[in-house]
C-alpha positions as CSV (number, residue, x, y, z in Angstrom):
1,M,-4.0,-19.9,48.2
2,P,-2.2,-16.8,47.1
3,L,-4.1,-13.9,45.6
4,R,-4.0,-13.8,41.7
5,L,-3.9,-10.1,41.4
6,K,-2.2,-7.7,39.0
7,I,0.6,-5.5,40.4
8,H,-1.5,-2.4,40.1
9,H,-4.3,-4.2,42.0
10,K,-1.9,-5.3,44.6
11,G,-0.9,-1.5,45.0
12,L,-4.5,-0.6,45.3
13,F,-5.0,-3.3,47.9
14,I,-2.0,-2.0,50.0
15,V,-3.5,1.5,49.9
16,A,-7.1,0.7,50.3
17,V,-6.9,-1.6,53.5
18,P,-5.1,0.9,55.7
19,L,-7.3,3.7,54.2
20,V,-10.5,1.8,54.9
21,V,-9.5,1.0,58.5
22,G,-8.1,4.5,59.0
23,T,-11.6,5.9,57.7
24,I,-13.4,3.7,60.3
25,F,-11.2,5.0,63.1
26,M,-11.9,8.6,61.9
27,L,-15.6,7.9,61.9
28,F,-15.2,6.6,65.3
29,L,-13.4,9.7,66.5
30,Y,-16.0,11.8,64.9
31,A,-18.6,10.0,66.8
32,M,-16.7,10.5,70.0
33,L,-16.3,14.2,69.3
34,M,-20.1,14.4,68.6
35,Q,-20.7,12.5,71.9
36,S,-18.4,14.9,73.8
37,E,-20.2,17.9,72.4
38,S,-23.6,16.2,73.3
39,E,-22.3,15.8,77.0
40,A,-21.0,19.3,77.1
41,R,-24.3,20.5,76.0
42,D,-26.1,18.2,78.6
43,E,-23.8,19.5,81.4
44,S,-24.4,23.1,80.3
45,H,-28.1,22.5,80.3
46,A,-27.9,20.9,83.7
47,N,-26.0,23.9,84.9
48,D,-28.6,26.2,83.2
49,V,-31.4,24.5,85.0
50,L,-29.9,24.5,88.5
51,H,-29.1,28.2,88.0
52,S,-32.8,28.8,87.2
53,V,-33.8,26.8,90.2
54,F,-31.3,28.7,92.3
55,I,-32.8,32.0,90.9
56,L,-36.4,30.9,91.3
57,G,-35.7,30.0,95.0
58,R,-33.8,33.3,95.6
59,E,-36.3,35.5,94.0
60,L,-39.1,33.7,95.9
61,F,-37.5,34.3,99.2
62,D,-36.5,37.8,98.2
63,G,-40.0,38.6,97.2
64,I,-41.3,37.3,100.5
65,N,-38.7,39.3,102.5
66,T,-39.3,42.4,100.5
67,L,-43.1,42.0,101.0
68,T,-42.6,41.7,104.7
69,A,-40.4,44.9,104.7
70,Y,-43.1,46.6,102.9
71,S,-45.7,45.7,105.2
72,Y,-43.9,47.9,107.8
73,S,-42.5,50.6,105.7
74,K,-44.9,50.9,102.7
75,S,-41.8,52.1,100.9
76,P,-42.1,52.5,97.1
77,A,-38.5,51.1,96.8
78,M,-39.7,47.9,98.4
79,E,-42.9,47.9,96.3
80,K,-40.6,48.1,93.2
81,K,-38.2,45.4,94.3
82,Y,-41.2,43.2,95.1
83,R,-42.6,43.7,91.7
84,D,-39.1,43.1,90.0
85,S,-38.7,39.8,91.8
86,R,-42.2,38.7,90.9
87,K,-41.3,39.5,87.1
88,R,-38.1,37.7,87.3
89,I,-39.8,34.6,88.6
90,V,-42.4,34.6,85.8
91,T,-39.5,35.2,83.3
92,E,-37.3,32.5,84.8
93,F,-40.2,29.9,84.6
94,A,-40.7,30.8,80.9
95,L,-37.1,30.4,80.2
96,L,-36.9,27.2,82.1
97,R,-39.9,25.7,80.1
98,K,-38.2,26.5,76.9
99,N,-34.8,25.0,77.9
100,L,-36.5,21.8,79.1
101,A,-38.6,21.4,76.0
102,D,-36.4,18.2,75.0
103,Y,-36.4,16.9,78.6
104,P,-40.1,15.8,79.5
105,D,-39.3,14.5,83.0
106,Q,-37.8,17.8,84.0
107,L,-40.4,20.0,82.2
108,K,-43.2,18.1,84.1
109,Q,-41.4,18.7,87.3
110,V,-41.0,22.4,86.4
111,E,-44.6,22.7,85.4
112,R,-45.6,21.3,88.8
113,T,-43.2,23.6,90.6
114,E,-44.5,26.4,88.6
115,R,-48.0,25.8,89.6
116,V,-47.2,25.8,93.3
117,E,-45.0,28.9,93.0
118,M,-47.6,30.7,91.2
119,R,-50.1,29.9,93.8
120,A,-47.5,31.3,96.3
121,L,-47.2,34.4,94.2
122,K,-50.8,34.8,94.0
123,M,-51.0,34.7,97.7
124,C,-48.1,37.2,97.9
125,D,-50.0,39.4,95.6
126,G,-53.1,39.2,97.8
127,L,-51.0,40.1,100.9
128,F,-49.4,43.0,99.0
129,D,-52.9,44.3,98.2
130,A,-53.8,43.9,101.9
131,F,-50.8,45.7,103.0
132,Q,-51.5,48.5,100.6
133,N,-55.0,48.9,101.9
134,Q,-54.1,48.4,105.6
135,H,-55.2,51.8,107.2
136,D,-56.9,50.4,110.2
137,T,-55.9,48.0,112.7
138,D,-59.0,46.2,113.4
139,M,-58.9,42.7,114.3
140,M,-60.5,41.1,111.5
141,T,-57.9,42.6,109.1
142,M,-54.9,41.6,111.2
143,M,-56.4,38.0,111.3
144,N,-56.9,37.8,107.5
145,I,-53.4,38.9,107.0
146,R,-52.2,36.4,109.5
147,G,-54.1,33.6,107.8
148,M,-52.7,34.6,104.4
149,R,-49.3,34.6,105.7
150,N,-49.7,31.1,107.2
151,Q,-51.0,29.9,103.8
152,M,-48.3,31.6,101.9
153,E,-45.7,30.1,104.1
154,A,-47.1,26.6,103.5
155,L,-46.9,27.3,99.7
156,V,-43.4,28.6,99.9
157,E,-42.3,25.6,101.8
158,Q,-44.2,23.4,99.1
159,T,-42.5,25.4,96.4
160,T,-39.2,24.9,98.1
161,I,-39.7,21.1,98.2
162,E,-40.7,21.1,94.5
163,L,-37.5,23.1,93.6
164,R,-35.4,20.7,95.6
165,E,-37.0,17.8,93.8
166,L,-36.3,19.5,90.4
167,N,-32.8,20.1,91.5
168,G,-32.4,16.5,92.4
169,L,-33.9,15.2,89.3
170,V,-31.5,17.3,87.1
171,Q,-28.4,16.3,89.3
172,R,-29.5,12.6,89.0
173,Q,-30.0,12.6,85.3
174,S,-26.8,14.7,84.7
175,G,-24.8,12.3,86.9
176,A,-26.2,9.2,85.2
177,K,-25.2,10.6,81.8
178,S,-21.8,11.8,83.1
179,D,-21.0,8.2,84.5
180,A,-22.0,6.6,81.1
181,A,-19.9,9.2,79.2
182,V,-16.9,8.6,81.5
183,K,-17.3,4.8,80.9
184,W,-17.8,5.2,77.2
185,R,-14.8,7.5,76.9
186,S,-12.7,5.0,78.7
187,N,-13.8,2.3,76.4
188,A,-13.2,4.4,73.3
189,K,-9.7,5.1,74.4
190,V,-9.0,1.3,74.6
191,L,-10.7,0.7,71.4
192,L,-8.9,3.4,69.7
193,L,-5.5,2.2,70.8
194,W,-6.3,-1.3,69.6
195,G,-7.5,0.2,66.2
196,V,-4.4,2.1,65.6
197,G,-2.3,-0.9,66.5
198,L,-4.4,-3.1,64.3
199,N,-4.2,-0.6,61.4
200,V,-0.3,-0.4,61.6
201,A,0.0,-4.3,61.9
202,L,-2.2,-4.9,59.1
203,S,-0.3,-2.4,56.8
204,V,3.0,-3.9,57.7
205,I,1.7,-7.4,57.0
206,I,0.1,-6.4,53.7
207,V,3.2,-4.7,52.6
208,L,5.6,-7.4,53.7
209,Y,3.3,-10.1,52.0
210,F,3.0,-8.3,48.6
211,S,6.6,-7.0,48.5
212,R,7.9,-10.4,49.2
213,A,5.6,-11.8,46.5
214,I,6.8,-9.2,44.1
215,T,10.4,-9.2,44.9
216,D,10.7,-13.0,44.7
217,R,9.1,-12.9,41.3
218,L,11.3,-10.1,40.1
219,K,14.5,-12.1,41.3
220,I,13.2,-15.1,39.0
221,L,12.7,-12.5,36.3
222,M,16.2,-11.2,36.6
223,S,17.5,-14.7,36.6
224,N,15.7,-15.5,33.5
225,A,17.1,-12.5,31.9
226,K,20.6,-13.3,32.8
227,R,20.1,-17.1,31.6
228,L,18.6,-15.7,28.3
229,A,21.7,-13.5,27.7
230,G,24.0,-16.6,28.7
231,A,22.0,-19.0,26.3
232,L,21.1,-21.0,29.4
233,P,17.7,-22.8,30.1
234,L,15.2,-20.5,31.7
235,L,13.6,-21.3,35.0
236,P,9.9,-22.7,35.0
237,P,7.4,-20.0,34.1
238,I,6.1,-17.8,37.0
239,P,2.5,-18.6,37.7
240,G,0.0,-15.8,37.8
241,D,-1.7,-13.4,35.6
242,D,0.0,-10.2,36.7
243,E,2.5,-8.0,34.7
244,I,5.5,-9.9,35.9
245,S,4.2,-13.3,35.0
246,E,3.3,-11.9,31.7
247,L,6.8,-10.6,31.3
248,D,8.2,-13.9,32.2
249,K,5.9,-15.5,29.5
250,V,7.5,-12.9,27.0
251,F,11.0,-14.1,28.1
252,H,10.0,-17.7,27.5
253,Q,8.6,-16.7,24.2
254,M,11.8,-14.8,23.3
255,A,13.9,-17.8,24.4
256,E,11.9,-20.0,22.2
257,T,12.1,-17.4,19.2
258,V,15.8,-17.2,19.8
259,E,16.2,-21.0,19.6
260,E,14.2,-21.2,16.5
261,S,16.3,-18.4,14.9
262,K,19.4,-20.2,16.0
263,A,18.1,-23.4,14.5
264,K,17.2,-21.6,11.3
265,Q,20.4,-19.8,11.1
266,K,22.3,-23.1,11.6
267,A,20.2,-24.7,9.0
268,L,21.0,-21.7,6.6
269,V,24.8,-21.9,7.4
270,D,24.7,-25.7,7.1
271,N,22.9,-25.5,3.7
272,A,24.3,-22.2,2.3
273,V,25.6,-22.4,-1.1
274,D,28.2,-19.6,-0.4
275,V,30.9,-20.2,2.4
276,L,30.2,-18.4,5.5
277,C,33.2,-18.0,7.8
278,S,34.9,-15.8,10.5
279,I,38.6,-14.7,10.6
280,D,40.3,-13.3,13.6
281,A,42.8,-10.3,13.6
282,A,45.7,-12.7,12.8
283,G,43.9,-14.1,9.8
284,I,43.0,-17.5,11.3
285,F,39.8,-19.2,10.4
286,T,37.8,-19.3,13.6
287,N,34.6,-20.7,12.2
288,V,33.6,-22.1,8.6
289,S,30.3,-23.3,7.2
290,P,30.1,-26.9,5.9
291,S,29.6,-25.6,2.4
292,S,33.3,-25.1,2.1
293,E,33.7,-28.7,1.2
294,S,31.3,-28.6,-1.8
295,V,32.6,-25.0,-3.0
296,W,36.4,-25.2,-2.2
297,G,36.9,-28.9,-1.6
298,Y,38.1,-28.2,2.0
299,K,36.3,-29.6,5.2
300,D,35.4,-27.0,7.5
301,S,37.5,-28.9,10.2
302,E,40.4,-28.6,8.0
303,L,40.2,-24.8,7.6
304,V,39.4,-23.8,11.3
305,G,42.8,-22.8,12.8
306,K,44.4,-22.3,9.4
307,C,45.5,-18.9,8.0
308,F,43.3,-17.9,5.2
309,T,46.1,-16.8,3.1
310,E,47.1,-20.5,2.7
311,I,44.4,-21.1,0.3
312,I,44.6,-17.8,-1.7
313,V,46.7,-17.6,-5.0
314,E,50.0,-16.1,-4.1
315,D,49.6,-13.2,-6.5
316,D,46.4,-12.1,-5.0
317,I,47.6,-12.3,-1.3
318,E,49.1,-8.8,-1.1
319,D,46.0,-7.0,-2.6
320,T,43.6,-9.1,-0.3
321,L,45.6,-8.0,2.9
322,N,45.6,-4.2,1.8
323,A,41.8,-4.4,1.2
324,L,41.3,-6.0,4.6
325,D,43.4,-3.2,6.3
326,T,41.4,-0.6,4.6
327,I,38.2,-2.3,5.8
328,K,39.6,-2.3,9.3
329,L,40.6,1.3,9.3
330,S,37.3,2.6,7.7
331,A,35.1,0.2,9.7
332,S,33.1,-0.5,6.6
333,S,32.0,-3.4,4.6
334,M,33.3,-3.9,1.1
335,P,33.6,-6.7,-1.5
336,I,37.0,-8.2,-2.3
337,E,37.8,-10.4,-5.3
338,N,40.6,-13.0,-5.3
339,R,41.4,-16.7,-6.3
340,V,41.2,-19.7,-4.1
341,V,43.4,-22.7,-4.7
342,C,41.5,-26.0,-4.2
343,P,43.0,-29.1,-2.8
344,D,43.1,-30.7,-6.4
345,G,44.8,-27.6,-7.8
346,K,41.9,-26.3,-9.3
347,I,41.7,-22.5,-9.0
348,I,38.3,-20.7,-8.6
349,S,37.4,-16.9,-8.5
350,V,35.8,-15.8,-5.3
351,L,33.9,-12.6,-4.2
352,W,34.3,-12.0,-0.5
353,S,31.8,-9.7,1.2
354,V,33.6,-8.8,4.4
355,F,32.4,-7.0,7.8
356,W,34.8,-6.1,10.5
357,S,33.6,-6.1,14.0
358,E,35.8,-4.0,16.0
359,S,34.2,-5.0,19.5
360,E,34.9,-8.7,18.7
361,D,38.2,-8.1,16.7
362,I,36.7,-10.5,14.0
363,L,36.1,-10.5,10.2
364,Y,32.7,-11.9,9.2
365,C,32.9,-13.2,5.6
366,V,30.5,-14.5,2.9
367,A,32.6,-16.0,-0.1
368,H,30.6,-16.5,-3.2
369,D,32.0,-18.5,-6.2
370,I,32.1,-16.2,-9.2
371,T,34.1,-18.7,-11.5
372,A,31.0,-19.0,-13.9
373,R,30.5,-15.3,-13.8
374,K,34.2,-14.6,-14.6
375,M,34.1,-17.1,-17.5
376,F,30.9,-15.4,-18.7
377,E,32.4,-12.1,-18.6
378,K,35.5,-13.4,-20.5
379,V,33.2,-14.9,-23.1
380,L,31.1,-11.6,-23.3
381,K,34.1,-9.5,-23.8
382,E,35.3,-11.8,-26.5
383,S,31.8,-11.6,-28.0
384,E,31.9,-7.9,-27.7
385,E,35.2,-7.7,-29.4
386,R,33.9,-9.9,-32.0
387,T,30.7,-7.9,-32.5
388,R,32.9,-4.8,-32.8
389,T,34.9,-6.4,-35.5
390,I,31.7,-7.3,-37.4
391,M,30.3,-3.8,-36.9
392,E,33.5,-2.2,-38.1
393,S,33.5,-4.6,-41.2
394,L,29.9,-4.0,-42.1
395,P,29.2,-2.0,-45.3
396,V,26.3,-0.4,-43.5
397,G,26.4,2.5,-41.1
398,L,25.7,1.5,-37.5
399,V,25.1,4.0,-34.6
400,V,23.9,3.3,-31.1
401,I,21.8,6.1,-29.5
402,D,20.1,6.6,-26.2
403,E,16.5,7.3,-25.6
404,N,17.1,11.1,-26.4
405,G,18.6,10.4,-29.8
406,K,22.3,11.2,-28.8
407,I,24.9,8.9,-30.5
408,R,26.8,6.8,-28.0
409,L,28.9,4.6,-30.6
410,A,29.4,4.6,-34.3
411,N,31.3,2.3,-36.7
412,K,33.8,3.1,-39.4
413,K,31.2,3.0,-42.2
414,T,29.3,5.8,-40.4
415,E,32.4,7.8,-40.2
416,S,33.0,7.5,-44.0
417,M,29.5,8.1,-44.7
418,F,29.4,11.5,-42.9
419,G,33.1,12.4,-43.4
420,S,33.5,12.8,-39.5
421,R,35.5,10.8,-36.9
422,Q,33.7,8.7,-34.3
423,S,34.9,11.2,-31.6
424,D,33.1,14.1,-33.5
425,L,29.9,11.8,-33.9
426,V,29.6,10.6,-30.4
427,G,27.5,12.9,-28.2
428,R,25.6,14.7,-31.1
429,N,22.1,14.1,-31.8
430,L,21.2,11.8,-34.7
431,S,18.7,14.6,-35.8
432,T,21.6,16.8,-36.8
433,L,22.8,14.2,-39.3
434,L,19.6,13.6,-40.9
435,K,16.4,15.5,-42.3
436,S,13.0,14.5,-43.7
437,N,12.6,14.3,-47.5
438,D,9.0,15.3,-47.3
439,T,7.9,18.7,-48.5
440,P,7.2,20.3,-46.2
441,P,9.6,18.2,-43.8
442,K,7.8,15.6,-41.7
443,E,8.1,16.4,-38.0
444,G,8.3,13.7,-35.3
445,W,10.5,11.4,-37.6
446,M,13.0,11.0,-34.8
447,E,10.4,9.8,-32.3
448,E,9.0,7.5,-34.9
449,L,12.5,6.0,-35.7
450,I,13.1,5.3,-32.0
451,N,9.7,3.9,-31.3
452,S,9.1,1.9,-34.6
453,S,9.1,-1.9,-34.4
454,S,12.0,-4.0,-35.5
455,G,12.0,-4.3,-39.3
456,H,10.4,-0.8,-39.9
457,I,12.3,1.0,-42.6
458,M,12.5,4.8,-43.0
459,E,14.0,6.7,-45.6
460,L,15.6,10.2,-45.0
461,S,18.4,12.6,-46.3
462,A,21.8,12.4,-44.7
463,V,23.9,15.4,-44.5
464,R,27.7,15.4,-44.5
465,R,29.9,17.3,-42.3
466,D,30.4,20.1,-44.8
467,N,26.6,20.5,-45.4
468,L,27.3,20.6,-49.0
469,F,26.4,17.2,-50.1
470,E,23.1,15.3,-49.2
471,F,22.5,11.6,-50.0
472,P,19.5,9.2,-49.3
473,V,19.7,6.7,-46.5
474,E,17.4,3.9,-45.3
475,L,17.2,3.6,-41.5
476,S,16.1,0.9,-39.2
477,S,16.0,0.8,-35.5
478,N,16.2,-2.1,-33.1
479,K,16.1,-1.9,-29.2
480,T,19.2,-3.0,-27.4
481,Q,21.1,-2.3,-23.9
482,M,24.2,-0.2,-23.3
483,G,25.2,-0.7,-19.9
484,N,22.2,-0.9,-17.8
485,K,20.2,1.5,-19.9
486,D,17.9,1.1,-22.8
487,A,19.5,2.0,-26.3
488,H,18.6,1.7,-30.0
489,L,20.7,0.2,-32.6
490,V,20.3,2.3,-36.0
491,A,21.4,0.8,-39.2
492,M,21.9,3.3,-42.1
493,L,22.1,2.1,-45.6
494,D,23.3,4.6,-48.4
495,V,20.7,4.1,-51.2
496,S,22.1,6.6,-53.6
497,E,22.9,3.8,-56.1
498,R,19.4,2.3,-55.8
499,H,18.0,5.8,-56.5
500,E,20.0,6.0,-59.4
501,I,18.9,2.4,-60.7
502,E,15.2,3.5,-60.1
503,R,15.8,6.6,-62.0
504,L,17.1,4.6,-64.9
505,K,14.3,2.2,-64.5
506,R,11.7,5.1,-64.6
507,E,13.4,6.4,-67.8
508,F,13.3,3.1,-69.3
509,V,9.5,2.6,-68.5
510,A,8.9,6.0,-69.9
511,M,10.8,5.0,-73.0
512,V,8.9,1.7,-73.3
513,S,5.6,3.5,-72.7
514,H,6.2,6.1,-75.4
515,D,8.8,4.6,-77.7
516,L,7.5,1.0,-77.7
517,K,4.0,0.8,-77.0
518,T,2.6,3.1,-79.6
519,P,4.6,1.5,-82.5
520,L,3.5,-1.9,-81.3
521,S,0.0,-0.8,-81.1
522,S,0.3,0.1,-84.8
523,V,1.9,-3.1,-85.8
524,R,-0.9,-4.9,-83.9
525,G,-3.5,-2.9,-85.8
526,M,-1.8,-3.8,-89.1
527,L,-1.7,-7.4,-88.3
528,V,-5.4,-7.5,-87.6
529,L,-6.1,-5.9,-90.9
530,L,-3.9,-8.5,-92.8
531,S,-5.8,-11.2,-90.9
532,A,-9.2,-9.5,-92.1
533,G,-7.8,-9.6,-95.7
534,A,-7.5,-5.7,-95.9
535,A,-4.4,-6.4,-98.2
536,G,-6.0,-9.2,-100.1
537,E,-6.3,-12.9,-99.2
538,L,-3.3,-14.3,-97.4
539,P,-1.6,-17.4,-98.7
540,P,-2.6,-20.6,-96.5
541,K,0.9,-20.7,-95.0
542,A,0.9,-16.8,-94.1
543,G,-2.4,-17.0,-92.1
544,P,-1.0,-18.9,-89.2
545,I,2.2,-16.9,-89.1
546,V,0.3,-13.6,-89.0
547,Q,-1.9,-15.1,-86.3
548,S,1.0,-16.2,-84.3
549,A,2.7,-12.7,-84.8
550,E,-0.6,-11.1,-83.5
551,E,-0.8,-13.3,-80.5
552,Q,2.9,-12.6,-79.4
553,L,2.4,-8.9,-80.1
554,E,-0.7,-8.9,-77.8
555,R,1.3,-10.6,-75.1
556,L,4.0,-8.1,-75.5
557,I,1.6,-5.1,-75.2
558,K,0.0,-6.8,-72.0
559,L,3.5,-7.1,-70.5
560,I,4.1,-3.4,-71.2
561,N,0.7,-2.4,-69.7
562,D,1.5,-4.6,-66.5
563,L,4.9,-3.0,-66.3
564,L,3.4,0.5,-66.5
565,D,0.9,-0.5,-63.9
566,V,3.6,-1.7,-61.4
567,Q,5.5,1.4,-62.0
568,K,2.6,3.6,-61.2
569,M,2.0,1.6,-58.1
570,E,5.5,1.9,-56.9
571,S,5.8,5.6,-57.8
572,G,2.8,6.6,-55.7
573,K,0.8,7.7,-58.9
574,F,-1.5,4.8,-58.3
575,S,-4.8,5.7,-56.5
576,V,-8.4,4.1,-56.2
577,E,-11.7,5.8,-55.9
578,L,-13.8,3.9,-53.4
579,K,-17.5,3.6,-53.9
580,D,-20.3,1.4,-52.4
581,V,-20.6,-1.3,-55.0
582,S,-22.3,-4.7,-55.4
583,I,-19.6,-7.4,-55.4
584,R,-21.8,-9.8,-57.1
585,A,-22.4,-7.4,-60.0
586,L,-18.4,-7.2,-60.4
587,L,-18.3,-11.1,-60.5
588,E,-21.0,-11.3,-63.1
589,E,-19.2,-8.7,-65.1
590,S,-16.0,-10.5,-64.9
591,F,-17.8,-13.8,-66.0
592,D,-19.0,-11.9,-69.2
593,A,-15.4,-10.8,-70.0
594,V,-13.9,-14.3,-69.8
595,E,-17.0,-16.4,-70.8
596,Q,-15.6,-16.9,-74.4
597,V,-12.2,-17.9,-73.0
598,A,-13.9,-20.3,-70.5
599,D,-16.0,-21.9,-73.3
600,D,-12.9,-22.3,-75.5
601,S,-11.2,-24.1,-72.5
602,G,-14.1,-26.3,-71.8
603,V,-14.4,-24.9,-68.2
604,T,-17.7,-24.0,-66.5
605,I,-17.9,-21.1,-64.2
606,E,-20.5,-20.7,-61.2
607,I,-21.2,-17.9,-58.9
608,S,-22.5,-18.5,-55.4
609,G,-23.3,-16.3,-52.4
610,G,-25.5,-13.3,-51.7
611,D,-25.5,-9.8,-53.2
612,E,-23.1,-8.1,-50.7
613,R,-21.9,-4.5,-50.7
614,V,-18.3,-3.5,-50.4
615,L,-16.2,-0.4,-50.5
616,A,-14.1,-0.6,-53.7
617,D,-12.9,1.1,-56.9
618,P,-15.0,-1.2,-59.3
619,D,-12.6,-0.9,-62.2
620,R,-9.5,-1.9,-60.1
621,I,-11.4,-4.7,-58.3
622,L,-12.8,-5.9,-61.8
623,Q,-9.2,-6.2,-62.8
624,V,-8.3,-8.3,-59.8
625,I,-11.2,-10.6,-60.4
626,I,-10.7,-11.1,-64.1
627,N,-7.0,-11.8,-63.3
628,L,-7.7,-14.5,-60.8
629,L,-10.7,-15.9,-63.0
630,S,-8.3,-16.0,-66.0
631,N,-5.7,-17.8,-64.1
632,A,-8.2,-20.3,-62.7
633,I,-9.5,-21.0,-66.3
634,K,-5.8,-21.2,-67.6
635,F,-4.8,-23.8,-65.1
636,S,-8.0,-25.8,-65.0
637,P,-8.5,-29.0,-67.0
638,R,-11.2,-29.5,-69.4
639,E,-14.6,-30.3,-68.2
640,S,-13.9,-28.8,-64.8
641,K,-15.6,-26.1,-62.9
642,V,-14.5,-22.9,-61.5
643,N,-16.6,-21.5,-58.6
644,M,-16.8,-17.8,-57.5
645,R,-17.9,-17.8,-54.0
646,I,-19.0,-14.7,-51.8
647,V,-18.7,-15.1,-48.1
648,N,-20.0,-12.4,-45.8
649,E,-18.1,-11.9,-42.5
650,A,-18.7,-9.5,-39.6
651,D,-15.8,-7.1,-40.6
652,F,-15.3,-7.9,-44.3
653,V,-16.5,-9.5,-47.4
654,E,-14.4,-12.3,-48.9
655,V,-14.4,-13.5,-52.5
656,R,-13.1,-16.9,-53.4
657,V,-12.0,-18.3,-56.7
658,E,-11.8,-22.0,-56.6
659,D,-10.5,-24.1,-59.3
660,Q,-9.8,-27.8,-59.9
661,G,-6.3,-27.4,-61.3
662,R,-2.9,-28.7,-60.5
663,G,-2.6,-26.9,-57.1
664,I,0.3,-25.0,-55.8
665,K,3.1,-26.4,-53.6
666,K,3.7,-24.9,-50.1
667,E,7.0,-23.3,-51.0
668,F,5.4,-21.2,-53.9
669,Q,2.3,-20.0,-52.1
670,E,4.0,-16.9,-50.7
671,T,6.3,-16.2,-53.6
672,I,3.6,-16.2,-56.3
673,F,2.4,-12.8,-55.3
674,E,5.8,-11.3,-56.2
675,R,6.8,-9.8,-59.5
676,F,7.9,-12.3,-62.2
677,K,7.4,-15.3,-59.8
678,Q,5.7,-18.3,-61.4
679,V,5.1,-21.9,-60.2
680,E,6.8,-23.5,-63.0
681,K,9.3,-22.1,-65.6
682,L,7.1,-23.4,-68.6
683,D,4.1,-21.3,-67.3
684,S,5.4,-18.2,-68.9
685,T,5.7,-19.9,-72.4
686,E,3.0,-22.6,-72.4
687,K,0.4,-20.4,-70.3
688,K,1.6,-17.2,-71.9
689,G,1.8,-15.6,-68.3
690,T,3.9,-12.4,-67.5
691,G,4.5,-13.1,-63.9
692,L,3.0,-9.6,-62.9
693,G,-0.7,-10.4,-62.7
694,L,-0.9,-11.5,-59.1
695,A,1.7,-8.9,-57.8
696,I,-0.7,-6.2,-59.4
697,C,-3.6,-8.0,-57.8
698,K,-1.9,-7.8,-54.4
699,M,-1.0,-4.1,-54.8
700,I,-4.6,-3.3,-55.8
701,V,-6.2,-5.2,-52.9
702,E,-3.7,-3.8,-50.2
703,E,-4.3,-0.2,-51.6
704,H,-8.0,-1.0,-50.6
705,G,-7.0,-1.7,-47.3
706,G,-7.8,-5.4,-47.8
707,S,-5.8,-8.7,-48.0
708,I,-5.1,-11.5,-50.5
709,G,-3.9,-15.0,-50.3
710,V,-4.2,-18.7,-51.6
711,V,-5.1,-21.9,-50.1
712,S,-3.9,-24.9,-51.9
713,E,-2.3,-28.4,-51.9
714,D,-0.3,-29.8,-54.6
715,G,-2.8,-31.8,-57.1
716,T,-6.0,-30.7,-55.3
717,G,-6.8,-27.4,-56.9
718,S,-6.3,-24.0,-55.6
719,T,-8.5,-21.2,-53.9
720,F,-7.4,-17.7,-54.4
721,W,-9.3,-15.1,-52.0
722,F,-9.2,-11.6,-51.2
723,R,-11.2,-9.4,-48.7
724,L,-12.7,-6.1,-48.8
725,K,-14.3,-3.9,-46.1
726,H,-18.0,-3.3,-45.8
727,P,-19.2,0.2,-46.8
728,P,-19.9,2.6,-43.8
729,A,-23.3,2.3,-42.3
């Protein structure tokens, strides 16, 4: 079973096995070296011991010989030599005991030999003393000396025997160790040779085994790489968990990914909306996607092998070829537009995205049908021309400005308004043509115009080119697009004539106020006096005539007052003084004002709801309530009710005036708050209305920051309501 190891593990194995074996042999050599050193020490020790034995024997015999010579000569030199020999014997025995401390057998023999030799030396010392004291030759002394010599010779002989035994013991032990060492060294040499051979063989086997396993797997890997490049099936995966097998797995994954990519690419090509194709250097289609049939009407098999110019409109061929030459020379990609002729004769516009592959000598193309876009562009162009014509014919000045206020386009009316040609206006900032009417001039009006919502109207003064003439204009702005950038379309209307009409209207109102209202008031006073009999009792027929004249005069004065109120509101002279007031108190006061009229009309008035506080001008709101209440009474049938209801909401208080009259149709519910607008034409004569009451109510409520409206259905009565804010806490 092969070892499942990583490559770096195999490398470590190749290095580690010879290293371990080599280390073992190094340790073995080290042991041999230590053994050799031990043998050398033992041999040196044996030599030292033998040398000491030799010295002891030599010194013993030298001492005896010196002692004999001294017995005859009594020479001091002999005495000294004897004593030196004796000292060397003692010293040599001490040294020998020290060297044999680790050799108990030899030490025991030395100690035995030392005892014998010390006895011999002691005997020699006795003889030496006897020789020193020998001054007579009596028989007894000679006999003692002879006896001592005999004993000494016996001890010397025994000492010699002991030294020989010590010498033999040392030689035997040294020889035994030497024989064992020779045998061990011989075996070690053989073992060493076998170890070296085994290490070399093991290293070669391991290297060959792993290198073969690696090279065989690398060959498979290289083969898979070539197969992957040639789009051929890969060899079976390499077993194992090492880096090569992992790399082979990656190759297989890459092959699967490439296959999936090819499948997806084929699916994209087969299902592409655009036509994908390749064209060789001669202009021949080499490959075409199936979408050519749905886009152009040609099957892909029909186009392959055909020159692409055969399907191009003849007038576009030259420009197309020139564009392709440019792409080849510049080695770049660029779009080309031309027209393709379909088999049924239909012509479609095509946008080609072309890429030139110099290495393959092929054009890769994506052909997109832009027929619809071309038609749209044509329609858009015609629309722009129509829009331009409309702009030029409009009696309103129109300019297109960018986000910074610079003029990008202007119509003819704008040219005539400012006395400048379009070329002089384009590039100028709109703010150089206009200025604020406010005193002091209002700042930021340009930003307000650009950022204002659609429908917002602003009035400014326009300045002509000569700066000598100013005229009022109304401006409104709408966001638009010019190219790919945001722009604003500004409409400018010359309102000089309107201002003149308003001036005349103001003069007329002033005239009415001063020249009509005063005399009419005087006439009304006279009619009142006539009705009261100040000039005597009126004839029976004159009374109704005077009363009718008084009523018509009262109506005329009310109309004049309403006109004056409207004029004040429109001229900005109208203002309200807001106070914290009780809305119920105002309702009760209005009830008191119209109670007689309600009784005469047979209408009952009821008030419901809490006593809520509102922020209002009491006189103006009272005017609103009386107006709404009077209208409710006027249009209510007899024996009906008018309910004034107070409803408190979180952000406002709502007052509702509910009647049971004829109701108001849907189409009139918005217009009745405009001036001189009434539901029916007869209302102005039969109901004696001016058509200004609700308009004045609307202006008053909106001046308070509130709102007003009506809820009604034809034939079911009406509910007029208005809302006012709570006073601040």
